[in-house]
C-alpha positions in Angstrom: 0.1 25.7 8.2 0.3 22.3 6.6 -3.3 21.0 7.3 -4.3 22.6 3.9 -1.4 20.8 2.1 -1.9 17.3 0.7 0.5 14.9 2.2 2.3 12.2 0.0 4.5 8.7 0.8 7.1 7.3 0.4 8.6 4.0 0.0 12.4 2.9 0.2 12.9 -0.3 -2.1 16.3 -2.3 -3.2 15.7 -2.1 -6.8 13.1 0.0 -8.9 13.5 -2.5 -11.9 12.1 -5.2 -8.9 9.2 -2.9 -7.6 8.0 -1.5 -10.7 6.4 -4.7 -11.8 4.4 -4.9 -8.1 3.5 -0.8 -7.8 2.4 -1.1 -11.6 1.4 -4.3 -12.8 0.1 -5.2 -9.6 -1.2 -2.2 -7.8 -2.2 -0.4 -11.2 -0.1 2.8 -10.4 0.9 4.7 -13.3 4.5 6.4 -13.0 4.2 10.2 -13.5 8.2 10.8 -13.2 10.7 8.4 -13.8 14.3 9.7 -12.2 15.9 6.6 -12.8 16.5 5.1 -8.8 13.1 6.3 -8.5 9.6 6.7 -9.6 6.8 9.0 -8.4 3.2 7.6 -9.1 0.2 9.5 -9.0 -2.5 7.6 -6.5 -5.6 9.7 -6.6 -4.3 13.6 -5.7 -1.5 12.5 -3.7 1.5 11.2 -5.3 3.7 8.0 -4.3 7.8 8.2 -4.1 9.1 4.8 -4.7 13.2 5.3 -4.2 15.9 3.0 -4.1 17.5 3.1 -0.7 20.3 0.8 1.6 17.8 0.7 3.9 14.6 -1.0 2.5 12.6 -2.9 3.8 13.5 -1.6 7.5 10.5 0.1 8.4 8.2 -2.9 9.6 5.3 -0.2 10.4 2.4 0.3 7.8 4.1 2.7 5.2 1.2 3.4 3.2 -2.5 3.5 3.7 -4.8 3.8 0.7 -8.4 5.3 2.3 -11.1 3.5 -0.5 -13.7 3.3 1.2 -16.9 1.1 0.2 -14.4 -0.2 -2.6 -12.5 -1.9 -0.2 -14.1 -5.4 -0.6 -13.3 -5.1 -4.2 -10.3 -3.8 -4.2 -9.3 -6.8 -2.1 -10.7 -9.5 -4.5 -9.1 -7.9 -7.2 -5.5 -7.8 -5.4 -5.9 -11.3 -4.7 -6.6 -12.2 -7.5 -3.5 -11.2 -9.3 -1.4 -13.0 -6.4 -1.2 -10.5 -4.1 -1.1 -11.8 -1.0 -2.8 -10.3 2.0 -1.3 -10.4 6.2 -3.0 -11.8 9.2 -3.0 -10.2 12.0 -5.6 -11.9 14.6 -4.9 -10.9 17.6 -5.7 -6.8 17.2 -8.2 -5.7 19.7 -12.2 -4.8 18.6 -11.3 -6.5 15.2 -12.4 -10.0 13.8 -10.6 -11.4 10.4 -13.3 -11.6 7.7 -11.6 -13.4 4.7 -8.6 -10.8 3.6 -10.6 -8.0 5.7 -9.9 -7.3 9.6 -13.3 -6.0 10.4 -14.7 -4.0 13.8 -15.1 -0.5 14.9 -17.2 0.4 11.9 -14.3 -0.1 9.6 -12.4 -2.7 7.2 -8.6 -3.2 6.7 -6.4 -4.6 5.1 -2.7 -5.5 4.8 -0.1 -6.0 2.1 3.7 -6.5 1.5 5.9 -4.9 -1.0 8.7 -7.2 -2.4 10.7 -5.8 0.0 8.4 -6.5 2.8 7.1 -2.9 3.0 3.7 -3.0 4.7 0.9 -1.3 2.8 -2.6 -1.4 4.1 -6.5 -0.8 2.6 -8.7 1.1 4.4 -12.7 1.3 4.6 -16.4 0.8 5.3 
């Protein structure tokens, strides 16, 4: 039923005005629909909805993952050069920390947080 349809991610923020510089300036996303208290960004073939909510930042798990393949090392370097801080989880089973990337099980992973503390991830090889 749903397997043939793209899924989109939704992220709650306390302020669209505070979130926009991060999502647009730091992550390089372009808005495709600005609804005032919500903005839809195109990301590959999918969309990311960022909206204002009193519950922003309540989710402590990963909210969005970008599957970036072999581009992960370069993208992580670009984000770091823009001042994006990377999260470090040294106790993840089977993964070792190599710079800003967690490596193991044939993959590389990196986590960052937006201004509200929403956890965002990059996944690649």
